[in-house]
N, C-alpha and C positions, 0 to 999 in steps of 0.2 A: 815427516818429509814434506817438502814444498816442491811443487812442480811449477815450472815457468814456461810460458809460450810467448815467444817474441814474434813480431811481425813489423812490416813497414819498410824494410831496407830496399836497396836497389841502386840503380845508376842514375845520376843526375848531373847536369852541367853546372859549372861554377856559377854561383849566384842563385842557384835554385834552392828548393826546400824539400824536406822529407819529414815525416813524422813516424817515429818508432813507438811501438806499443809493447807492453809486457804484462801478461795476466798471470797472477799467482793463485795457485789453488793448493788444496791439501791442508797441512797442519800450519795454518797461518795465524793461529793464536800467538800472541806475543810479537807479531810483526810490528816493527817500529821504524824501519828504514827501507827505502827502495831507491835504486839508483842505476846509473849507466856508466860502464867503463868501456874503453876501447883499446884495441891493440893493432897497431900498424905493423907491416912486415919488418922484421928485424928490430922491433922496439918492444919495450916492456908494456904490459897492460897499465893503463892510467885511468884515473877518475875523470869522468866528463862532468857529471852532475849527480847529486843525490838529494832526496827529500825525506824528511822525517814526518811522522804522523802529527807532530806539532805544527807542521807547515814550514819549518826551517829548511832552507835550501842552501846547497853549496855548489859552486860552479868552478871549473878550471878557468884560469884567466883567459885562456885562448878562445873560450866559447861564451863567456858570460854576457857579451853584448849581442850574441847571435842565436843562442839556444835558450829554450825555456823548458824546465821540467815541471810536470804536474802529476797529480794522482787522483784517482777516484777511490775513496776509501770503501765505498759500498761494494765494489767489485774487485778490490785489490789489484787495480791496474795502474801502471805508471806509464806516462807518456814523455817523449822527448821531441819537442818541436824544434827542428833544425832549419834555420834560415841563413841566407847568404853563405851557402856552403862553399868551401874552398877545397882545392885538391889535397891540402894537408889534413882534411877531415876524413880522407879515405882510410878505412880501417874496418876490422870486425868489431861490432858493438855488442857488448854483453850486458844483460840485465842482472842486477844483484838484488837479492832480498835478504834482509837481516832480521832475525827474530831473537827474542830473549826467552829462553826456555831451559828448564833444569839448571838454573843459575849459571847460564853461559850464553854467549853470543853464538848464533848459528848462521852461517852464510850459505846461501843457495845461489847458484849461477845458472843462467840460461845457456842455451847451446851456441849462441852467437849468431849475429846477422850481419851480412856484408853491406857496407855502404861504400860506393865508388863515386867519386866526384871527378869528372873528366870531361874535357871539351867534346 
């Protein structure tokens, strides 16, 4: 099992910044991808950004010029730096960790952290 602890959410005005953090612990052998998803009220959960141990990054088009994902391999921590925040970014953000173990992908989710962008 992998345990995830998220931090850094909160309320910010439009144009502001926040940084989310997620630390993975436990059975992290085989970890190869860390990422962030979000879910706004009444909408499906969607990918925000992810990063592989190779360094390859994926961003949703709506955030690629404003957000940056990074990771610290030594501590299994993934960060999401969010700049120029917009009200449309308001959502619960979830950390995802994916491992390869026992010949299968295993996904682990954080508990979610609220981000509110409001004047």
